[in-house]
MDAnalysis code that builds the backbone (N, CA, C; Angstrom):
import MDAnalysis as mda
import numpy as np

u = mda.Universe.empty(648, n_residues=216, atom_resindex=np.repeat(np.arange(216), 3), trajectory=True)
u.add_TopologyAttr("name", ["N", "CA", "C"] * 216)
u.add_TopologyAttr("resid", np.arange(1, 217))
u.add_TopologyAttr("resname", ["MET", "PRO", "ARG", "CYS", "GLN", "LEU", "SER", "LEU", "HIS", "GLU", "GLU", "ILE", "LEU", "LEU", "LEU", "ALA", "LEU", "ARG", "ASP", "LYS", "GLU", "GLY", "THR", "ILE", "VAL", "GLY", "GLY", "THR", "HIS", "TYR", "SER", "TYR", "ALA", "LEU", "GLY", "GLY", "ALA", "LEU", "LEU", "ALA", "GLU", "LEU", "LEU", "LEU", "GLN", "LYS", "ARG", "ILE", "LYS", "ILE", "ASP", "GLU", "SER", "ARG", "ARG", "LYS", "LYS", "LEU", "VAL", "ALA", "VAL", "ALA", "SER", "SER", "LYS", "ARG", "VAL", "SER", "GLU", "PRO", "LEU", "LEU", "SER", "GLU", "CYS", "LEU", "GLU", "LYS", "VAL", "LYS", "THR", "ALA", "LYS", "ARG", "ARG", "ALA", "SER", "VAL", "GLN", "THR", "TRP", "VAL", "GLY", "ARG", "PHE", "ALA", "GLY", "LEU", "LYS", "HIS", "LEU", "ARG", "HIS", "ARG", "VAL", "ALA", "LEU", "GLY", "LEU", "CYS", "GLU", "ARG", "GLY", "ILE", "LEU", "LYS", "ALA", "ASP", "GLU", "ASP", "THR", "VAL", "LEU", "LEU", "ILE", "PHE", "LYS", "ARG", "LYS", "THR", "TYR", "PRO", "GLU", "VAL", "ASP", "PRO", "GLU", "PRO", "GLU", "ARG", "GLU", "LEU", "ILE", "GLU", "ARG", "LEU", "ARG", "GLN", "ALA", "ILE", "PHE", "THR", "TYR", "THR", "ARG", "GLU", "LEU", "ASP", "PRO", "ARG", "THR", "VAL", "VAL", "LEU", "VAL", "ALA", "LEU", "ALA", "HIS", "SER", "ALA", "GLY", "ILE", "LEU", "GLY", "ASP", "ALA", "ARG", "GLY", "ASP", "PRO", "GLY", "HIS", "ALA", "SER", "GLY", "ARG", "ARG", "ARG", "GLY", "ARG", "ARG", "GLY", "ALA", "ASN", "GLY", "SER", "ARG", "HIS", "ASP", "ARG", "HIS", "ALA", "LEU", "GLY", "PRO", "HIS", "ALA", "ARG", "GLN", "ASP", "LEU", "THR", "ALA", "LEU", "THR"])
u.atoms.positions = np.array([
    [15.874, 79.690, 101.687],
    [17.183, 79.045, 101.812],
    [18.257, 79.938, 101.181],
    [19.304, 80.334, 101.942],
    [20.361, 81.152, 101.375],
    [21.019, 80.467, 100.192],
    [21.629, 81.267, 99.362],
    [22.169, 80.731, 98.119],
    [23.109, 79.572, 98.343],
    [23.987, 79.671, 99.347],
    [25.013, 78.644, 99.529],
    [24.564, 77.516, 100.450],
    [23.367, 77.584, 100.986],
    [22.847, 76.479, 101.786],
    [22.148, 75.513, 100.843],
    [22.944, 74.660, 100.243],
    [22.443, 73.779, 99.198],
    [21.784, 72.535, 99.781],
    [20.847, 71.988, 99.029],
    [20.244, 70.714, 99.396],
    [21.202, 69.587, 99.014],
    [20.959, 68.397, 99.545],
    [21.843, 67.261, 99.263],
    [21.912, 66.945, 97.776],
    [20.770, 66.962, 97.065],
    [20.794, 66.640, 95.641],
    [21.527, 67.700, 94.823],
    [21.467, 68.958, 95.262],
    [22.238, 69.999, 94.582],
    [23.735, 69.789, 94.803],
    [24.107, 69.394, 96.006],
    [25.524, 69.146, 96.300],
    [26.035, 67.950, 95.503],
    [25.229, 66.899, 95.402],
    [25.627, 65.729, 94.614],
    [25.857, 66.117, 93.163],
    [24.964, 66.908, 92.593],
    [25.125, 67.296, 91.190],
    [26.356, 68.164, 90.990],
    [26.626, 69.076, 91.907],
    [27.832, 69.898, 91.797],
    [29.089, 69.033, 91.753],
    [29.118, 67.998, 92.579],
    [30.276, 67.106, 92.603],
    [30.374, 66.269, 91.335],
    [29.227, 65.960, 90.730],
    [29.208, 65.092, 89.545],
    [29.545, 65.836, 88.253],
    [29.342, 67.150, 88.227],
    [29.557, 67.926, 87.004],
    [31.010, 68.354, 86.843],
    [31.496, 68.318, 85.605],
    [32.778, 68.937, 85.288],
    [32.593, 70.452, 85.346],
    [33.499, 71.121, 86.048],
    [33.312, 72.552, 86.292],
    [33.212, 73.377, 85.014],
    [34.166, 73.190, 84.091],
    [34.209, 74.026, 82.889],
    [33.240, 73.547, 81.821],
    [33.201, 72.234, 81.602],
    [32.360, 71.706, 80.519],
    [30.880, 71.656, 80.896],
    [30.592, 71.490, 82.183],
    [29.201, 71.400, 82.613],
    [28.548, 70.079, 82.259],
    [29.362, 69.043, 82.051],
    [28.857, 67.709, 81.734],
    [29.193, 66.759, 82.886],
    [28.536, 65.614, 82.904],
    [28.731, 64.647, 83.983],
    [30.045, 63.896, 83.814],
    [30.780, 63.730, 84.895],
    [32.020, 62.960, 84.883],
    [31.685, 61.505, 84.559],
    [32.410, 60.928, 83.623],
    [32.155, 59.549, 83.211],
    [32.452, 58.540, 84.308],
    [31.781, 57.379, 84.240],
    [32.045, 56.295, 85.176],
    [31.439, 56.482, 86.549],
    [30.473, 57.407, 86.684],
    [29.848, 57.630, 87.982],
    [28.424, 57.067, 87.991],
    [27.882, 56.938, 89.177],
    [26.505, 56.466, 89.343],
    [25.691, 57.598, 89.973],
    [25.811, 58.759, 89.390],
    [25.263, 59.957, 90.007],
    [23.736, 59.943, 90.097],
    [23.055, 59.304, 89.123],
    [21.591, 59.360, 89.119],
    [21.010, 58.700, 90.369],
    [21.579, 57.543, 90.770],
    [21.098, 56.892, 91.984],
    [21.509, 57.669, 93.226],
    [22.643, 58.362, 93.148],
    [23.033, 59.226, 94.266],
    [22.053, 60.387, 94.394],
    [21.575, 60.905, 93.261],
    [20.559, 61.963, 93.298],
    [19.271, 61.433, 93.926],
    [18.875, 60.213, 93.533],
    [17.687, 59.606, 94.117],
    [17.827, 59.419, 95.612],
    [18.999, 58.934, 96.033],
    [19.256, 58.768, 97.459],
    [19.294, 60.091, 98.196],
    [19.828, 61.124, 97.535],
    [19.904, 62.449, 98.149],
    [18.516, 63.048, 98.355],
    [17.627, 62.848, 97.391],
    [16.257, 63.341, 97.541],
    [15.560, 62.661, 98.722],
    [15.742, 61.352, 98.823],
    [15.145, 60.614, 99.934],
    [15.747, 61.067, 101.259],
    [17.068, 61.228, 101.285],
    [17.749, 61.649, 102.505],
    [17.327, 63.057, 102.918],
    [17.131, 63.923, 101.937],
    [16.707, 65.295, 102.234],
    [15.333, 65.295, 102.916],
    [14.431, 64.463, 102.422],
    [13.114, 64.348, 103.046],
    [13.220, 63.771, 104.458],
    [14.157, 62.846, 104.654],
    [14.391, 62.296, 105.995],
    [14.918, 63.366, 106.939],
    [15.909, 64.132, 106.473],
    [16.518, 65.159, 107.310],
    [15.529, 66.269, 107.646],
    [14.599, 66.520, 106.722],
    [13.571, 67.531, 106.979],
    [12.366, 66.951, 107.723],
    [12.502, 65.665, 108.114],
    [11.479, 64.969, 108.919],
    [10.117, 64.923, 108.230],
    [10.133, 64.810, 106.905],
    [8.889, 64.650, 106.152],
    [8.554, 63.174, 105.946],
    [9.575, 62.321, 105.993],
    [9.367, 60.883, 105.895],
    [10.146, 60.200, 107.009],
    [9.837, 58.932, 107.229],
    [10.548, 58.137, 108.225],
    [10.700, 56.727, 107.680],
    [11.582, 55.961, 108.270],
    [11.806, 54.579, 107.849],
    [11.266, 53.648, 108.923],
    [10.307, 52.835, 108.532],
    [9.672, 51.882, 109.435],
    [10.575, 50.662, 109.584],
    [11.108, 50.482, 110.788],
    [12.038, 49.381, 111.070],
    [11.335, 48.157, 111.636],
    [10.014, 48.206, 111.746],
    [9.290, 47.132, 112.428],
    [9.195, 45.854, 111.601],
    [9.440, 45.944, 110.303],
    [9.388, 44.765, 109.438],
    [10.779, 44.408, 108.936],
    [10.886, 43.221, 108.366],
    [12.192, 42.779, 107.856],
    [12.676, 43.717, 106.753],
    [11.750, 44.110, 105.858],
    [12.099, 45.063, 104.802],
    [11.799, 46.464, 105.308],
    [12.804, 47.346, 105.247],
    [12.638, 48.705, 105.753],
    [11.788, 49.520, 104.779],
    [10.637, 49.973, 105.255],
    [9.690, 50.669, 104.401],
    [9.652, 52.155, 104.723],
    [9.430, 52.950, 103.687],
    [9.357, 54.402, 103.836],
    [7.913, 54.797, 104.112],
    [7.730, 55.671, 105.092],
    [6.391, 56.154, 105.442],
    [6.426, 57.669, 105.605],
    [5.294, 58.306, 105.412],
    [5.192, 59.751, 105.586],
    [5.201, 60.069, 107.079],
    [6.041, 61.033, 107.477],
    [6.116, 61.450, 108.882],
    [5.391, 62.771, 109.100],
    [5.348, 63.613, 108.067],
    [4.689, 64.916, 108.173],
    [4.228, 65.358, 106.794],
    [3.028, 65.891, 106.735],
    [2.491, 66.405, 105.470],
    [2.741, 67.900, 105.332],
    [3.547, 68.437, 106.228],
    [3.870, 69.863, 106.178],
    [4.508, 70.218, 104.837],
    [4.133, 71.345, 104.307],
    [4.570, 71.768, 102.976],
    [6.093, 71.834, 102.855],
    [6.610, 71.390, 101.719],
    [8.034, 71.506, 101.400],
    [8.182, 72.627, 100.367],
    [9.090, 73.546, 100.607],
    [9.188, 74.729, 99.752],
    [9.740, 74.430, 98.362],
    [10.633, 73.449, 98.254],
    [11.252, 73.155, 96.955],
    [10.332, 72.254, 96.122],
    [9.993, 72.668, 94.898],
    [9.054, 71.899, 94.074],
    [9.456, 70.443, 93.853],
    [10.743, 70.180, 93.616],
    [11.185, 68.817, 93.363],
    [10.979, 67.937, 94.589],
    [11.333, 68.442, 95.761],
    [11.124, 67.691, 96.996],
    [9.633, 67.511, 97.274],
    [8.852, 68.544, 96.975],
    [7.408, 68.462, 97.162],
    [6.810, 67.366, 96.291],
    [7.310, 67.258, 95.064],
    [6.840, 66.203, 94.156],
    [7.189, 64.818, 94.697],
    [8.401, 64.674, 95.214],
    [8.820, 63.381, 95.766],
    [7.979, 63.004, 96.982],
    [7.730, 63.979, 97.852],
    [6.915, 63.714, 99.030],
    [5.496, 63.319, 98.630],
    [4.963, 63.977, 97.620],
    [3.619, 63.665, 97.152],
    [3.545, 62.241, 96.614],
    [4.612, 61.798, 95.946],
    [4.644, 60.430, 95.425],
    [4.596, 59.414, 96.563],
    [5.309, 59.712, 97.650],
    [5.288, 58.806, 98.805],
    [3.897, 58.807, 99.434],
    [3.313, 59.987, 99.549],
    [1.995, 60.117, 100.180],
    [0.908, 59.393, 99.393],
    [0.977, 59.459, 98.069],
    [-0.107, 58.933, 97.246],
    [0.146, 57.516, 96.726],
    [1.269, 56.927, 97.116],
    [1.561, 55.560, 96.672],
    [0.503, 54.594, 97.205],
    [0.117, 53.627, 96.386],
    [-0.926, 52.671, 96.782],
    [-0.473, 51.800, 97.949],
    [0.819, 51.525, 98.005],
    [1.352, 50.752, 99.125],
    [2.747, 51.263, 99.462],
    [3.148, 51.054, 100.683],
    [4.473, 51.502, 101.097],
    [5.553, 50.681, 100.401],
    [6.670, 51.325, 100.128],
    [7.763, 50.657, 99.418],
    [9.055, 50.808, 100.212],
    [10.051, 50.009, 99.838],
    [11.341, 50.013, 100.543],
    [12.171, 51.237, 100.178],
    [13.199, 51.456, 100.972],
    [14.142, 52.550, 100.701],
    [14.725, 52.404, 99.305],
    [15.178, 51.194, 98.969],
    [15.806, 50.969, 97.661],
    [14.834, 51.251, 96.517],
    [13.571, 50.888, 96.706],
    [12.567, 51.141, 95.672],
    [12.380, 52.635, 95.451],
    [12.299, 53.406, 96.532],
    [12.103, 54.850, 96.388],
    [13.339, 55.540, 95.824],
    [14.513, 55.072, 96.183],
    [15.729, 55.640, 95.575],
    [15.678, 55.457, 94.063],
    [15.299, 54.258, 93.616],
    [15.189, 53.993, 92.186],
    [14.120, 54.842, 91.520],
    [12.984, 55.007, 92.183],
    [11.915, 55.821, 91.613],
    [12.322, 57.283, 91.497],
    [12.935, 57.800, 92.542],
    [13.371, 59.195, 92.495],
    [14.484, 59.392, 91.458],
    [15.386, 58.418, 91.362],
    [16.470, 58.508, 90.377],
    [15.918, 58.524, 88.959],
    [14.746, 57.904, 88.759],
    [14.152, 57.824, 87.429],
    [13.197, 58.951, 87.093],
    [13.110, 59.969, 87.948],
    [12.236, 61.102, 87.646],
    [12.647, 61.762, 86.333],
    [11.677, 62.163, 85.560],
    [11.938, 62.733, 84.244],
    [12.738, 64.039, 84.354],
    [13.795, 64.141, 83.560],
    [14.633, 65.350, 83.491],
    [15.222, 65.722, 84.862],
    [15.514, 64.725, 85.683],
    [15.974, 64.995, 87.042],
    [17.225, 65.860, 87.059],
    [18.245, 65.468, 86.294],
    [19.502, 66.239, 86.299],
    [19.258, 67.688, 85.903],
    [18.448, 67.895, 84.879],
    [18.211, 69.251, 84.397],
    [17.416, 70.070, 85.418],
    [16.505, 69.433, 86.096],
    [15.712, 70.155, 87.093],
    [16.577, 70.596, 88.277],
    [17.463, 69.719, 88.714],
    [18.371, 70.091, 89.806],
    [19.335, 71.173, 89.337],
    [19.853, 71.021, 88.115],
    [20.798, 72.000, 87.571],
    [20.160, 73.377, 87.430],
    [18.919, 73.425, 86.993],
    [18.249, 74.720, 86.821],
    [18.090, 75.443, 88.157],
    [17.903, 74.671, 89.230],
    [17.857, 75.287, 90.553],
    [19.184, 75.946, 90.905],
    [20.282, 75.301, 90.524],
    [21.609, 75.878, 90.755],
    [21.860, 77.074, 89.838],
    [21.258, 77.052, 88.658],
    [21.355, 78.208, 87.753],
    [20.644, 79.414, 88.358],
    [19.498, 79.182, 88.963],
    [18.738, 80.269, 89.587],
    [19.511, 80.889, 90.739],
    [20.364, 80.104, 91.359],
    [21.192, 80.608, 92.459],
    [22.445, 81.329, 91.945],
    [22.697, 81.257, 90.641],
    [23.871, 81.902, 90.071],
    [25.137, 81.086, 90.198],
    [24.998, 79.781, 90.466],
    [26.170, 78.925, 90.624],
    [26.553, 78.281, 89.291],
    [25.557, 77.857, 88.528],
    [25.758, 77.300, 87.194],
    [25.079, 78.195, 86.168],
    [25.376, 77.951, 84.900],
    [24.617, 78.600, 83.828],
    [24.184, 77.535, 82.826],
    [23.008, 77.706, 82.272],
    [22.497, 76.750, 81.284],
    [23.107, 77.072, 79.930],
    [23.681, 76.049, 79.287],
    [24.336, 76.231, 77.998],
    [24.004, 75.033, 77.113],
    [24.591, 75.005, 75.950],
    [24.338, 73.919, 75.001],
    [25.561, 73.716, 74.129],
    [25.882, 72.459, 73.833],
    [26.954, 72.186, 72.882],
    [26.510, 71.087, 71.925],
    [27.376, 70.757, 70.982],
    [27.035, 69.774, 69.957],
    [27.975, 68.583, 70.039],
    [27.408, 67.384, 69.968],
    [28.182, 66.147, 69.989],
    [28.197, 65.566, 68.584],
    [29.402, 65.247, 68.080],
    [29.572, 64.677, 66.740],
    [28.961, 65.562, 65.658],
    [28.954, 66.867, 65.922],
    [28.468, 67.876, 64.969],
    [26.979, 67.734, 64.629],
    [26.288, 66.862, 65.361],
    [24.872, 66.616, 65.047],
    [23.978, 66.800, 66.267],
    [24.313, 66.099, 67.348],
    [23.422, 66.044, 68.497],
    [23.702, 67.185, 69.475],
    [22.651, 67.868, 69.847],
    [22.786, 68.947, 70.821],
    [22.498, 68.409, 72.220],
    [23.223, 68.914, 73.183],
    [22.997, 68.514, 74.570],
    [23.103, 69.732, 75.479],
    [22.375, 69.673, 76.579],
    [22.400, 70.761, 77.543],
    [23.591, 70.572, 78.485],
    [24.266, 71.659, 78.753],
    [25.404, 71.631, 79.672],
    [25.198, 72.704, 80.743],
    [25.910, 72.522, 81.850],
    [25.743, 73.452, 82.966],
    [27.104, 73.797, 83.571],
    [27.896, 74.614, 82.848],
    [29.205, 74.998, 83.392],
    [29.058, 75.866, 84.640],
    [30.083, 75.806, 85.458],
    [30.076, 76.538, 86.726],
    [30.475, 77.987, 86.496],
    [29.737, 78.915, 87.075],
    [30.076, 80.336, 86.962],
    [30.487, 80.926, 88.310],
    [30.067, 80.301, 89.388],
    [30.473, 80.729, 90.726],
    [31.069, 79.515, 91.436],
    [32.396, 79.433, 91.513],
    [33.035, 78.237, 92.086],
    [33.029, 78.180, 93.612],
    [32.671, 79.275, 94.273],
    [32.800, 79.334, 95.721],
    [31.962, 78.297, 96.462],
    [30.683, 78.099, 96.101],
    [29.907, 77.071, 96.824],
    [30.519, 75.676, 96.734],
    [31.060, 75.307, 95.556],
    [31.671, 73.982, 95.442],
    [32.969, 73.913, 96.229],
    [33.734, 75.004, 96.250],
    [34.955, 75.018, 97.059],
    [34.618, 74.787, 98.530],
    [33.597, 75.462, 99.015],
    [33.184, 75.288, 100.408],
    [32.699, 73.864, 100.655],
    [32.001, 73.314, 99.678],
    [31.511, 71.937, 99.784],
    [32.665, 70.949, 99.868],
    [33.643, 71.094, 98.988],
    [34.795, 70.188, 98.976],
    [35.594, 70.304, 100.267],
    [35.725, 71.527, 100.768],
    [36.450, 71.717, 102.027],
    [35.714, 71.027, 103.172],
    [34.388, 71.100, 103.173],
    [33.593, 70.435, 104.196],
    [33.770, 68.921, 104.131],
    [33.812, 68.390, 102.914],
    [34.009, 66.951, 102.738],
    [35.409, 66.532, 103.170],
    [36.393, 67.343, 102.851],
    [37.771, 67.027, 103.268],
    [37.878, 66.976, 104.783],
    [37.238, 67.936, 105.444],
    [37.252, 67.928, 106.903],
    [36.600, 66.662, 107.443],
    [35.509, 66.253, 106.800],
    [34.799, 65.056, 107.253],
    [35.626, 63.797, 107.042],
    [36.368, 63.734, 105.927],
    [37.134, 62.535, 105.591],
    [38.468, 62.491, 106.335],
    [39.121, 63.643, 106.462],
    [40.473, 63.667, 107.016],
    [40.513, 63.774, 108.541],
    [39.468, 64.360, 109.135],
    [39.518, 64.693, 110.554],
    [38.558, 63.823, 111.345],
    [39.050, 63.117, 112.323],
    [38.198, 62.315, 113.184],
    [37.616, 63.216, 114.267],
    [36.329, 63.412, 114.207],
    [35.649, 64.292, 115.144],
    [34.257, 63.746, 115.431],
    [33.738, 64.077, 116.584],
    [32.376, 63.672, 116.932],
    [31.399, 64.822, 116.706],
    [31.801, 65.813, 115.927],
    [30.954, 66.976, 115.728],
    [30.386, 67.053, 114.314],
    [30.482, 65.980, 113.542],
    [29.932, 65.984, 112.193],
    [28.410, 65.958, 112.236],
    [27.797, 66.781, 111.386],
    [26.344, 66.797, 111.340],
    [25.845, 65.671, 110.438],
    [24.619, 65.198, 110.642],
    [24.076, 64.095, 109.838],
    [24.109, 64.379, 108.337],
    [23.862, 65.625, 107.938],
    [23.849, 65.975, 106.511],
    [25.201, 65.675, 105.859],
    [26.280, 66.019, 106.535],
    [27.612, 65.785, 105.976],
    [27.930, 64.300, 105.912],
    [27.538, 63.554, 106.945],
    [27.794, 62.115, 106.961],
    [27.071, 61.435, 105.795],
    [25.806, 61.806, 105.577],
    [25.038, 61.231, 104.469],
    [25.658, 61.613, 103.137],
    [26.093, 62.862, 103.003],
    [26.688, 63.319, 101.754],
    [27.954, 62.539, 101.418],
    [28.816, 62.311, 102.408],
    [30.040, 61.542, 102.177],
    [29.694, 60.136, 101.691],
    [28.722, 59.509, 102.345],
    [28.344, 58.143, 101.970],
    [27.772, 58.085, 100.560],
    [26.885, 59.021, 100.210],
    [26.276, 59.037, 98.877],
    [27.309, 59.346, 97.802],
    [28.162, 60.330, 98.065],
    [29.164, 60.718, 97.075],
    [30.156, 59.586, 96.830],
    [30.532, 58.887, 97.901],
    [31.464, 57.770, 97.735],
    [30.824, 56.648, 96.917],
    [29.579, 56.319, 97.234],
    [28.914, 55.232, 96.525],
    [28.734, 55.550, 95.052],
    [28.642, 56.850, 94.713],
    [28.476, 57.267, 93.317],
    [29.801, 57.447, 92.598],
    [30.906, 57.393, 93.338],
    [32.219, 57.587, 92.721],
    [32.518, 59.027, 92.373],
    [31.975, 59.984, 93.154],
    [32.169, 61.398, 92.819],
    [32.824, 62.191, 93.951],
    [33.516, 61.499, 94.871],
    [34.207, 62.250, 95.918],
    [35.346, 63.084, 95.346],
    [35.996, 62.569, 94.286],
    [36.979, 63.350, 93.542],
    [38.018, 64.041, 94.392],
    [38.130, 65.377, 94.218],
    [39.164, 66.161, 94.883],
    [39.076, 66.102, 96.398],
    [37.874, 65.860, 96.917],
    [37.717, 65.859, 98.371],
    [38.434, 64.696, 99.033],
    [38.636, 63.579, 98.285],
    [39.208, 62.369, 98.885],
    [40.719, 62.347, 98.798],
    [41.315, 63.079, 97.904],
    [42.749, 63.016, 97.718],
    [43.106, 61.942, 96.710],
    [44.385, 61.695, 96.508],
    [44.865, 60.722, 95.536],
    [44.557, 59.306, 95.997],
    [43.655, 58.559, 95.298],
    [43.312, 57.209, 95.742],
    [44.480, 56.232, 95.654],
    [45.516, 56.578, 94.891],
    [46.667, 55.701, 94.773],
    [47.599, 55.805, 95.960],
    [47.464, 56.868, 96.739],
    [48.304, 57.079, 97.905],
    [47.711, 56.306, 99.079],
    [48.570, 55.808, 99.974],
    [48.091, 54.999, 101.092],
    [47.072, 55.750, 101.930],
    [47.381, 57.034, 102.239],
    [46.443, 57.800, 103.061],
    [45.150, 58.023, 102.309],
    [45.236, 58.195, 100.984],
    [44.024, 58.365, 100.180],
    [43.154, 57.138, 100.225],
    [43.788, 55.946, 100.204],
    [43.006, 54.711, 100.264],
    [42.308, 54.571, 101.609],
    [43.022, 54.938, 102.687],
    [42.410, 54.865, 104.012],
    [41.230, 55.808, 104.107],
    [41.413, 57.021, 103.553],
    [40.325, 57.999, 103.600],
    [39.158, 57.536, 102.752],
    [39.466, 56.879, 101.638],
    [38.397, 56.361, 100.786],
    [37.584, 55.313, 101.516],
    [38.283, 54.426, 102.257],
    [37.568, 53.403, 103.019],
    [36.709, 54.044, 104.100],
    [37.222, 55.121, 104.667],
    [36.436, 55.804, 105.683],
    [35.160, 56.358, 105.068],
    [35.279, 56.912, 103.870],
    [34.089, 57.417, 103.189],
    [33.125, 56.303, 102.866],
    [33.640, 55.142, 102.486],
    [32.770, 54.017, 102.142],
    [31.956, 53.570, 103.345],
    [32.558, 53.656, 104.531],
    [31.830, 53.256, 105.731],
    [30.857, 54.327, 106.187],
    [31.069, 55.495, 105.687],
    [30.131, 56.589, 105.930],
    [30.475, 57.596, 107.018],
    [31.372, 57.489, 107.982],
    [32.144, 56.288, 108.297],
    [31.639, 55.663, 109.583],
    [32.215, 54.492, 110.020],
    [31.754, 53.893, 111.264],
    [31.923, 54.871, 112.415],
    [33.083, 55.547, 112.436],
    [33.352, 56.517, 113.500],
    [32.321, 57.634, 113.449],
    [32.077, 58.149, 112.241],
    [31.155, 59.266, 112.101],
    [29.732, 58.875, 112.456],
    [29.353, 57.625, 112.203],
    [27.993, 57.206, 112.530],
    [27.735, 57.305, 114.027],
    [28.777, 57.111, 114.853],
    [28.597, 57.206, 116.287],
    [28.365, 58.644, 116.727],
    [28.636, 59.608, 115.815],
    [28.370, 61.009, 116.124],
    [26.887, 61.329, 115.990],
    [26.112, 60.399, 115.422],
    [24.696, 60.612, 115.184],
    [23.866, 59.984, 116.295],
    [22.625, 60.417, 116.381],
    [21.680, 59.795, 117.285],
    [21.279, 58.438, 116.740],
    [20.625, 57.589, 117.550],
    [20.270, 56.234, 117.108],
    [19.358, 56.226, 115.897],
    [18.384, 57.136, 115.810],
    [17.468, 57.148, 114.676],
    [18.197, 57.581, 113.406],
    [19.086, 58.571, 113.527],
    [19.854, 59.022, 112.362],
    [20.768, 57.914, 111.864],
    [21.361, 57.135, 112.786],
    [22.223, 56.026, 112.374],
    [21.428, 54.983, 111.615],
    [20.216, 54.693, 112.073],
    [19.370, 53.712, 111.380],
    [19.029, 54.200, 109.976],
    [18.703, 55.496, 109.859],
    [18.336, 56.039, 108.552],
    [19.524, 56.006, 107.594],
    [20.727, 56.341, 108.092],
    [21.905, 56.313, 107.226],
    [22.195, 54.885, 106.783],
    [22.102, 53.935, 107.695],
    [22.338, 52.535, 107.340],
    [21.362, 52.066, 106.269],
    [20.126, 52.457, 106.391],
    [19.116, 52.061, 105.396],
    [19.403, 52.668, 104.039],
    [19.904, 53.892, 104.030],
    [20.158, 54.582, 102.760],
    [21.401, 54.062, 102.052],
    [22.383, 53.596, 102.799],
    [23.663, 53.243, 102.203],
    [23.952, 51.760, 102.331],
])
């Protein structure tokens, strides 16, 4: 995978982190967005599928083909070895609760040269890991892609971008990509992001629309 071809969970973390401080923006629900992004990534890579035949939408393995990224491979293995199938919401929660999830995703971005691993002190006592940005270009490209998705009505949006807008909005991390939420146009664009959007969903195939609806 080229350096700037980021996975959904890497993109979510980039949006959630403060660029200079390398800490998470307060008031966000980024951990569940990371869990949803991991599940969505497996869906987009056709490693899992959502069984619509029952009232509760259950996640099932679609392919046991190897996944190159260790974190995704671990998530797929958990689905494969689960004693019973579970719902989308259950797997999002399980993935969100993976040990050291934020740090594992951040270290992948460090290996790409986008972030750097650092450390600071809170209240002169507690040390915490931080991940300030050292290469801003991937996030700039990401934000521009999101702006195009939110501002421009088009039928050419790819499923990955539609899912990213929906996850980022639900986590409260659309930030600069959405514009000023106090402005009328910003509010309209925000509502469009919340819907994922309805218009954008029609740009997807029927199976992709079902998967996005289940995730969001």
